[in-house]
Structure formats: C-alpha cells, structure tokens
C-alpha positions in Angstrom: 0.0 0.3 -0.4 0.9 3.5 -0.6 -0.1 6.6 1.1 0.4 9.5 -1.4 2.3 11.7 1.0 4.1 14.0 -1.2 2.4 17.0 -2.0 3.2 18.7 -5.4 2.1 22.2 -5.4 0.1 22.9 -9.1 -0.1 26.4 -10.5 -3.2 26.5 -11.2 -5.7 28.4 -10.0 -9.5 27.6 -9.4 -10.9 31.2 -8.6 -13.9 33.3 -10.3 -12.9 35.8 -12.3 -15.6 37.8 -13.7 -16.5 40.9 -15.8 -15.3 44.0 -13.5 -18.4 46.6 -12.4 -17.7 49.8 -11.7 -15.1 49.7 -8.4 -15.9 51.4 -5.2 -16.6 51.4 -1.8 -14.1 51.6 1.4 -12.7 48.1 2.2 -15.0 46.1 4.8 -14.5 42.7 6.8 -12.0 41.9 8.7 -11.7 39.7 12.5 -14.8 36.3 12.1 -16.0 38.5 15.9 -17.7 41.7 14.8 -17.4 43.2 12.1 -18.2 46.6 10.8 -21.6 46.7 8.8 -21.4 48.2 4.9 -24.1 49.2 2.6 -21.4 48.7 -0.1 -20.1 44.6 1.1 -20.7 41.3 0.5 -20.7 38.1 2.5 -18.3 35.4 1.3 -19.6 31.8 1.7 -16.0 29.8 1.8 -17.5 26.1 0.8 -14.7 23.6 2.8 -14.7 20.5 0.3 -12.3 16.8 0.3 -11.3 14.7 -2.1 -8.6 11.6 -2.5 -7.7 13.2 -6.3 -7.6 17.1 -6.4 -6.7 17.0 -9.8 -9.3 15.0 -11.3 -11.9 16.5 -9.2 -12.0 20.2 -10.3 -14.4 22.8 -8.9 -15.0 25.8 -11.2 -16.6 28.9 -9.1 -18.2 31.3 -10.6 -20.1 32.7 -6.8 -23.1 30.8 -7.3 -23.7 28.0 -4.7 -23.4 24.6 -6.8 -25.8 21.3 -6.7 -22.8 19.1 -9.0 -19.8 18.7 -6.8 -18.2 15.6 -8.8 -15.9 13.5 -7.1 -15.9 16.2 -4.0 -17.6 15.7 -0.6 -17.7 18.4 2.5 -14.9 18.4 4.6 -15.9 17.1 7.9 -13.0 18.3 10.7 -13.8 16.5 13.2 -12.9 13.0 10.7 -9.9 15.4 9.4 -8.6 17.6 11.7 -9.2 22.0 11.7 -8.4 24.2 9.5 -7.8 27.4 9.0 -8.0 30.7 6.2 -7.2 33.8 5.5 -8.6 36.7 3.9 -6.3 38.9 2.7 -6.8 42.6 0.7 -4.1 42.7 -2.7 -5.4 45.8 -4.6 -1.5 46.4 -4.4 -0.8 43.6 -6.6 -2.4 45.2 -9.4 -2.8 48.6 -11.3 -5.6 50.2 -12.2 -7.5 49.7 -15.3 -5.9 46.6 -16.2 -7.4 44.1 -18.7 -8.2 40.8 -18.2 -5.4 39.1 -19.5 -3.3 41.3 -17.8 -5.1 40.4 -14.7 -5.1 36.7 -15.5 -1.0 37.0 -15.9 -0.6 38.7 -12.9 -2.9 36.4 -10.5 -0.3 32.8 -11.9 2.7 34.9 -11.2 1.4 35.3 -7.4 0.3 32.1 -7.2 3.7 30.6 -9.0 5.5 32.8 -6.3 4.1 31.9 -2.8 3.8 27.8 -4.1 6.7 25.7 -4.1 7.3 21.6 -4.4 8.1 19.5 -1.3 6.5 17.9 1.5 2.9 19.6 2.6 4.5 22.0 6.2 7.2 23.2 3.8 4.6 24.2 0.8 2.6 25.9 3.8 5.6 27.1 5.2 6.2 28.7 1.9 2.9 30.0 1.7 3.0 32.4 4.8 6.0 33.7 4.8 5.7 34.5 1.4 2.0 36.4 2.0 3.7 37.7 5.7 6.7 39.4 3.6 4.9 40.9 1.2 3.5 44.4 2.4 0.9 45.4 -0.3 -0.4 41.7 0.9 -3.4 43.0 3.8 -4.7 40.7 6.7 -8.4 40.8 6.5 -8.7 37.7 9.6 -8.1 34.4 10.1 -11.2 31.8 10.0 -11.3 28.7 12.2 -13.5 25.4 11.2 -13.0 25.2 15.3 -14.6 28.7 15.7 -18.5 27.7 15.4 -19.0 31.3 14.7 -16.2 31.7 11.4 -17.6 27.6 10.5 -21.3 25.6 10.0 -22.4 23.7 7.9 -19.6 22.6 6.0 -18.8 26.2 5.2 -16.8 29.5 6.6 -18.8 32.2 6.7 -16.4 35.2 5.7 -19.0 38.2 6.1 -19.3 41.9 5.5 -16.5 42.1 2.8 -16.4 45.3 0.9 -17.9 44.9 -2.6 -14.4 46.8 -4.5 -11.3 45.2 -5.0 -8.2 42.3 -5.5 -8.5 39.1 -2.2 -7.1 36.7 -1.8 -8.0 33.4 0.8 -5.7 31.0 1.4 -5.5 27.8 3.1 -3.2 28.6 6.0 -2.9 26.0 8.7 -4.1 22.4 7.6 -4.1 18.7 10.0 -0.8 17.5 8.2 -2.0 13.8 9.4 -5.1 13.6 7.5 -4.3 15.6 4.6 -1.3 15.6 1.7 -2.5 18.6 -0.4 -4.1 21.8 0.6 -6.1 24.2 -1.1 -5.5 25.9 -3.9 -5.2 30.0 -3.3 -8.6 31.8 -4.6 -7.4 34.6 -6.3 -10.4 37.4 -7.4 -11.9 40.6 -7.6 -14.6 42.1 -6.9 -17.3 43.1 -7.7 -18.4 39.5 -9.6 -21.3 39.6 -12.1 -24.4 39.8 -11.1 -23.0 39.9 -7.3 -24.8 42.6 -6.1 -24.0 44.7 -2.5 -25.7 41.9 0.1 -25.4 39.2 -2.3 -23.5 36.6 -0.9 -20.7 34.9 -2.6 -20.3 31.1 -2.9 -16.4 29.6 -3.4 -15.4 26.4 -2.7 -12.0 24.8 -1.6 -11.1 21.2 -1.1 -8.1 19.3 0.0 -6.9 16.5 -0.8 -7.6 13.9 2.2 -4.9 11.0 2.3 -5.7 7.7 1.4 -4.7 4.5 2.5 -4.8 1.2 -0.6 -4.9 -2.0 2.2 -4.6 -6.0 0.7 -6.3 -8.5 1.0 -5.1 -11.8 1.4 -7.3 -15.1 1.1 -6.0 -17.8 3.2 -6.9 -22.0 3.8 -5.6 -24.8 5.1 -4.0 -26.5 1.9 -6.0 -29.5 1.3 -3.2 -31.5 0.5 -1.7 -30.9 4.4 -4.5 -29.1 6.6 -2.2 -28.0 8.8 -0.3 -25.7 6.7 -2.0 -22.3 5.1 -1.9 -21.4 1.4 -3.2 -18.5 -0.8 -6.8 -19.2 -2.5 -7.4 -17.6 -5.9 -10.8 -17.4 -6.8 -12.9 -15.9 -4.0 -14.9 -13.2 -4.5 -15.4 -9.8 -2.4 -17.1 -6.9 -2.4 -16.7 -3.6 -0.6 -18.8 -1.0 1.3 -19.0 2.1 3.1 -20.4 3.2 5.8 -23.5 4.1 4.3 -23.9 0.5 3.2 -22.9 1.6 0.1 -21.1 -0.7 -2.5 -17.3 1.4 -3.5 -15.2 -1.2 -5.2 -15.3 -5.3 -5.8 -12.8 -7.9 -6.8 -11.6 -11.2 -7.0 -8.1 -12.5 -5.4 -5.4 -13.2 -7.7 -3.5 -16.2 -8.3 -1.8 -15.4 -4.8 -5.0 -15.1 -3.3 -4.5 -11.0 -3.4 -7.1 -8.6 -4.1 -5.9 -4.4 -3.5 -8.6 -1.7 -2.5 -7.8 1.7 -3.4 -7.9 5.2 -2.1 -10.0 4.7 1.1 -10.4 7.4 4.0 -8.6 7.6 7.5 -11.7 7.2 10.0 -13.6 6.4 7.7 -15.4 2.2 8.2 -15.8 0.1 5.4 -17.2 -3.4 5.3 -15.5 -6.3 4.1 -17.7 -8.8 2.9 -16.8 -12.0 1.0 -19.2 -13.2 -1.4 -18.1 -16.7 -3.7 -15.3 -19.1 -3.2 -14.5 -21.4 -6.1 -12.5 -23.4 -4.4 -13.8 -26.8 -3.4 -13.9 -28.1 -0.3 -14.1 -25.4 2.4 -16.5 -24.7 4.8 -19.4 -21.5 3.5 -19.1 -19.3 5.5 -18.9 -16.0 4.2 -16.5 -14.2 5.9 -17.5 -10.5 6.6 -14.4 -8.1 8.3 -15.6 -4.3 9.7 -12.6 -1.5 10.0 -11.2 1.3 9.5 -7.2 2.5 8.3 -5.6 5.2 10.0 -3.3 8.0 8.2 -0.7 5.8 8.2 -2.5 2.9 6.3 -2.9 0.4 8.7 -5.5 -1.3 9.5 -7.8 -1.9 12.7 -10.5 -4.8 12.4 -13.4 -3.1 13.9 -15.6 -6.5 14.3 -15.2 -10.1 12.4 -18.1 -12.4 11.3 -17.0 -15.6 11.8 -14.9 -14.2 15.1 -11.3 -14.8 14.7 -10.9 -15.5 10.9 -9.5 -12.3 9.9 -6.7 -10.5 11.0 -4.8 -7.0 10.2 -0.9 -6.6 9.5 0.2 -3.3 8.7 -2.2 -2.4 5.5 -3.0 -6.1 5.1 -6.0 -7.6 6.3 -5.4 -11.4 6.4 -8.9 -13.6 5.6 -9.1 -17.4 6.7 -11.1 -20.3 5.7 -11.2 -23.6 6.7 -11.1 -26.9 4.8 -14.2 -29.3 6.3 -13.0 -32.0 7.7 -14.8 -35.4 8.6 -13.3 -39.1 10.7 -14.5 -43.0 10.2 -14.5 -45.5 12.2 -13.4 -48.4 11.0 -13.9 -53.0 12.9 -12.3 -55.7 12.0 -13.9 -58.8 12.2 -14.2 -62.7 11.5 -16.9 -64.3 9.2 -18.8 -64.5 12.0 -18.7 -60.8 13.4 -16.6 -61.8 16.2 -13.4 -59.1 16.5 -10.1 -59.2 14.6 -7.0 -57.5 15.7 -3.8 -57.7 14.2 -4.3 -55.9 10.8 -2.7 -53.1 9.2 -4.0 -50.6 6.8 -3.4 -48.2 4.6 -5.1 -45.3 2.9 -5.4 -44.0 -0.2 -6.9 -40.7 -2.2 -9.6 -43.1 -4.2 -8.3 -43.6 -7.9 -4.6 -42.4 -6.8 -2.4 -45.6 -5.6 0.9 -43.7 -5.7 0.3 -42.0 -2.6 -0.8 -42.5 0.5 -2.1 -41.1 4.2 0.2 -39.7 6.6 -1.0 -39.6 9.8 -0.6 -38.7 13.5 0.0 -41.1 16.8 -4.0 -40.4 16.7 -4.2 -41.1 13.6 -5.3 -37.5 12.7 -4.8 -37.0 8.9 -1.3 -35.0 8.4 -0.5 -34.9 4.6 -0.4 -37.0 2.2 3.0 -38.8 1.6 4.8 -41.3 -1.3 3.3 -44.7 -1.0 7.4 -45.7 -0.8 8.1 -43.2 1.6 8.8 -43.7 5.2 6.8 -41.5 6.5 3.9 -43.9 4.7 1.0 -44.6 7.8 0.1 -47.6 9.0 -2.9 -47.8 10.6 -3.8 -51.0 13.1 -5.8 -50.8 16.4 -7.5 -52.9 19.6 -9.8 -55.8 18.8 -9.3 -54.3 15.5 -11.3 -51.2 16.0 -9.9 -47.9 14.8 -10.8 -44.4 13.7 -9.1 -42.1 11.4 -9.8 -38.2 11.4 -9.1 -35.3 9.9 -10.0 -36.0 6.5 -10.9 -34.0 3.9 -13.9 -34.4 2.5 -13.7 -36.4 -0.4 -13.6 -40.4 -1.8 -10.5 -42.8 0.1 -10.1 -46.5 -0.3 -8.8 -48.7 2.9 -6.0 -50.5 1.8 -5.3 -53.9 3.9 -1.4 -54.3 4.0 -1.6 -57.5 6.6 -4.4 -59.5 7.6 -4.4 -61.3 11.0 -2.8 -64.4 11.3 -4.8 -67.0 10.2 -6.5 -64.9 8.1 -6.9 -63.9 4.1 -5.6 -59.8 2.9 -8.7 -58.1 1.6 -8.0 -59.3 -2.5 -9.5 -55.5 -3.2 -9.6 -51.5 -1.8 -12.4 -51.2 1.1 -14.0 -47.8 -1.0 -15.0 -45.3 2.0 -16.7 -41.6 2.1 -15.8 -38.2 4.4 -18.5 -36.2 4.5 -21.0 -34.2 7.1 -22.2 -37.8 7.9 -19.5 -40.1 8.3 -18.3 -39.2 11.6 -22.3 -40.9 13.1 -22.5 -44.0 11.4 -22.0 -46.9 13.3 -18.5 -48.2 12.6 -17.8 -50.0 9.1 -16.7 -53.5 9.1 -14.5 -55.2 8.0 -14.1 -59.2 7.5 -12.1 -61.4 6.9 -11.9 -65.6 5.7 -9.6 -67.8 7.4 -6.8 -69.7 5.3 -8.7 -73.1 3.4 -5.6 -75.7 4.9 -5.4 -79.4 4.7 -5.4 -80.6 8.1 -9.4 -79.4 8.4 -10.5 -82.8 7.1 -10.6 -84.5 3.3 -8.6 -86.4 1.5 -5.7 -85.3 2.3 -5.9 -86.8 6.1 -6.8 -90.7 5.3 -3.9 -90.8 2.9 -2.1 -89.9 6.1 -3.8 -92.7 8.2 -3.4 -95.4 4.6 0.3 -94.0 5.1 1.1 -94.5 8.7 -1.0 -97.8 9.0 1.5 -99.5 6.2 4.5 -98.0 7.3 3.5 -99.7 11.7 2.5 -103.3 9.6 6.1 -103.5 8.4 7.1 -102.3 11.3 5.7 -105.3 12.8 6.3 -107.9 10.4 10.4 -107.2 10.2 10.3 -107.5 13.6 8.6 -110.9 14.3 10.8 -112.1 11.5 13.8 -111.1 12.8 12.4 -112.5 15.9 12.1 -115.7 14.3 15.0 -115.9 13.0 16.8 -115.4 16.1 15.5 -117.9 18.0 16.6 -121.1 15.6 
C-alpha cells in the first residue's frame, strides 16, 4: 500500500474572475468576531471540500452555489482535523484599469511565487512566509473551523467584505496527518458580475485527503496438508462504505490477493466475502468491518465469523477452513467376532501413488509417496480404529497385513468422508480363514493309510527277525 504523502504544488487557480463592475466603496470586513456593517459589501461563503484526487475532482468557482460537486464532498474537520483560512486584501498587486488578460497573468505569477514543491508543511510555510513578507498583502482575518462563528454546515462565513477590490484566500493551517494537499489559493476581484451589495458569494476550496490502499490476502488450509495454509485464488469480495454503498469489488488473483485503493482515514468500511470457488471449504462467507488510519494501517472493528480475519499493517488476512471428517472401522471374522492384528493404509480414491501420513492419534497430517518412510500403517486394539481430519472426499482403505490365519482383503475398501460419516456406525471389515489341509478330506485319509502301512511293515520285520534269532 502506498500512502500519497508527497505534495507537489500545481500552479493552477480555481478562482472566480468575472467581468468587473465599477469599483467603489471602502474595504470592510476583518476578524471573524464583530464586523462593521457596510452598505456596499458581500458575504463570502467559503465551502470547504475534500477529495481523494484533486487533479481530477475539479471545481470551477463562479460565485454561485453549486449543486454538482463531482467527486468532492463536504470536509469533516472532526474526522480529518481542523483547518484555518486567511483573507487578504491584495489590491496593491494590481494596477488600475488592468485588462482581464493582464489580471490573469499577474494572478498566475503571484500564485506561482507563493507555491513550492516539497512536503505539505514545507509548502505551507513557504506560502505563509511569502504573504507575511509582502507589504501589499494586507491580512483582513483568519477563520478557524474549530470556531462555530467562523464555520458551520461545512462552510466558512466571511461576512461584510467590501464589494470592491482584489482579494486572496489561502489555507493557512491544515491537519498534516490526514491531508496531503492543501487548497489552491483563491485570488479574485470584486464585484463579481451579478453579485450586488448584500449578496452571498460562494467559493469552493478543497483538500486532498490522505488515502490508504489496503490489501486483502485470502488464506485457506492446504487440502493436501491441512496443518499448512495456502493463498486461495478465485475468491470474490465486495467493499461497502459506512452508508452501505458498494464502492468496489474484485476477485483474488493467483496469489490469493486483492487490492483496494483510495480509502479515507477514519471512515468505516465493510469487506464481505461473496463466493469461494475453491472446493472443499466451509461455506462461511467472512465479513470484516474495519478502519484505516492516516498511515494506512488497518484496524479491524469486528469479524464474522469471529476470529477468521487479522490485520497487520495495511494487510487484512482472511482465513477459510477445510471441511474435515472422520470414519471408524472394525476388523472382524466372518462371524462378526472382532479381530486384532490387521494393518491398513489410506489412499485417495483413484490415486494409488500416495498414502496418508497420520499422527499418533490417527489424525490426517498430509499425503506422502507410497514408498515413503512417512507412510502410516494403521492398526487398532481389538481391530477397531478411527481415522480423523480427512478432507471431505472419496478414499480407499488398503489392507497391507491380515491377522494371523486369515486372508488379506483382495480389493480396496472404498469409503466416503462427509458431514455424516462420523455419525455412522463402525464400518465392519470381515476376513476369511485360510483353507488348510489339516481341516479334513483326502489329505488326512492318505496320511492315516501311509501311517498304518508303515506300522504294519515294521511289525512284520520285527517278528521275522525275532523268529530267525530263536533257531
């Protein structure tokens, strides 16, 4: 975020220069306190405006009250700080009977002389020093927005000004922390065409308010490793002002980032997540109410859901969470009796190259290569085990070792993780015993016959040998 702190003085004038009526009468006016009434005076109504871009939100002063203010709005001194304006009588700058072209040339020369480049305070000091040193610039009065007599309803009331002569109005003091351009000097001559004695002359002066350009970063748990956060693209947001008007909207880029510009310090804004096109995340559209200060730092006022957003400097980070679930399994024999000793691994459905790495409590941590030493083998007391923390989706349970005396499952056991999977009864996984020869049949009969034949042969040989020995 860039805060527009440098101020460059533009030597242009937003002043009302009208055809002159005959000059006459004495100069009147002065301090904002009691002023002498004159029979040939006008009341200057100086409207104090603010804008975020003084170069585009221009106002042409005509002396009349304007209904179309473009991108300008009434300055709020309670929000941006109090300001002061000073009225000077500068008839000594101009010779009598000047043509309009001569007046414009001298006007522009004077404004250029009191202007300089640099930061706000340097430019303001240069202007005020120039006028203080010029004997032909006669100060009539200084008007303060903090004074209710001087300032009300967004305008300075500079009453009873002689309707004859040349005048200059400058902004002589500003709140530096919230303003980065003060008002262009207003140099004009009275009377203005159509403004007779007793009339109100409306002039407009504006400040360029310091603005902030905060960024939003959208984070989410990594679907392949929920303990790690990644930035999420394709998330939509809207931004509204304190009146509820939508002032901006956008979608996070490939880096999960979206930028907003020209937010005013002190104003309250509401940022709302309207759509998340990334699958597998909770449907919690986060809303953040916040302010920015004069340095562009974000202050979060409230968050809904609570705790899903944080601010650091000019950056708001908003987090989404994966939809995670669990599943319980029970290893049994064909009769339904619980069996211990089986071992399993979990694969993504359709991807046998990766298996789940689980922590000591069988909570999913991340996906790893099947031959990795981080691949987790699951077992459980009495054959029961629960796997938790798996993102919603389809999975396969692979039996890698069967209980002793039982056949290993020939096919993966498919299962689903969703909102209801944890609430289901345990998923039973039956195994069959091996088909061994000792359980009966022809194998046993042959074994018995062979044994009897051997015993008979042994008995025959024993008796024959004994008979021969007795002869």
